[in-house]
C-alpha positions in Angstrom: 36.9 78.3 164.6 39.3 75.4 164.4 42.8 75.8 165.5 45.2 75.2 162.7 48.9 75.1 162.9 50.9 76.6 160.2 54.5 75.7 159.6 57.0 77.5 157.4 58.1 74.3 155.7 56.6 73.3 152.5 54.8 69.8 152.2 57.8 68.4 150.3 60.2 69.4 152.9 58.0 67.8 155.6 58.1 64.4 154.0 60.8 61.9 154.9 63.4 61.6 152.2 63.3 58.2 150.4 66.2 56.5 148.7 65.8 55.2 145.2 66.3 51.6 146.5 63.3 52.0 148.9 61.2 53.5 146.1 62.1 50.8 143.5 59.8 48.0 144.8 56.8 50.3 144.7 57.4 51.1 141.1 57.8 47.5 140.1 54.6 46.5 141.9 52.6 49.2 140.1 53.6 48.0 136.7 52.7 44.4 137.4 49.2 43.2 136.7 47.4 41.1 139.4 47.5 37.5 138.9 43.7 37.0 139.0 43.4 39.5 136.2 45.9 37.6 134.0 44.0 34.3 134.6 40.7 35.7 133.8 42.1 37.4 130.6 43.5 34.1 129.4 40.2 32.3 130.3 38.0 34.9 128.5 40.3 34.8 125.4 40.1 31.0 125.3 36.4 30.8 125.8 35.8 33.6 123.3 37.8 31.9 120.6 36.0 28.6 121.4 32.6 30.2 121.0 33.8 31.8 117.7 35.0 28.4 116.4 31.6 26.9 117.4 29.7 29.6 115.4 32.0 29.2 112.5 31.4 25.5 112.6 27.7 26.1 112.6 27.9 28.1 109.5 30.2 25.6 107.7 27.9 22.6 108.5 24.8 24.7 107.7 26.2 25.5 104.2 26.9 21.9 103.5 23.3 20.8 104.1 21.9 23.1 101.4 
């Protein structure tokens, strides 16, 4: 049977208190998207619109040849 030590303090009381200033950068970092994700999103949007324009152009040129 493993030896376990029980303390009378709750887990919240055992944690070191943090000031709001120390906790602020962590919240700011969580709300910020990674830079690579933003770059990929812009690239996919650009390529997707370019492909849609190409398909649209095919339909327009195909309709003129009839």
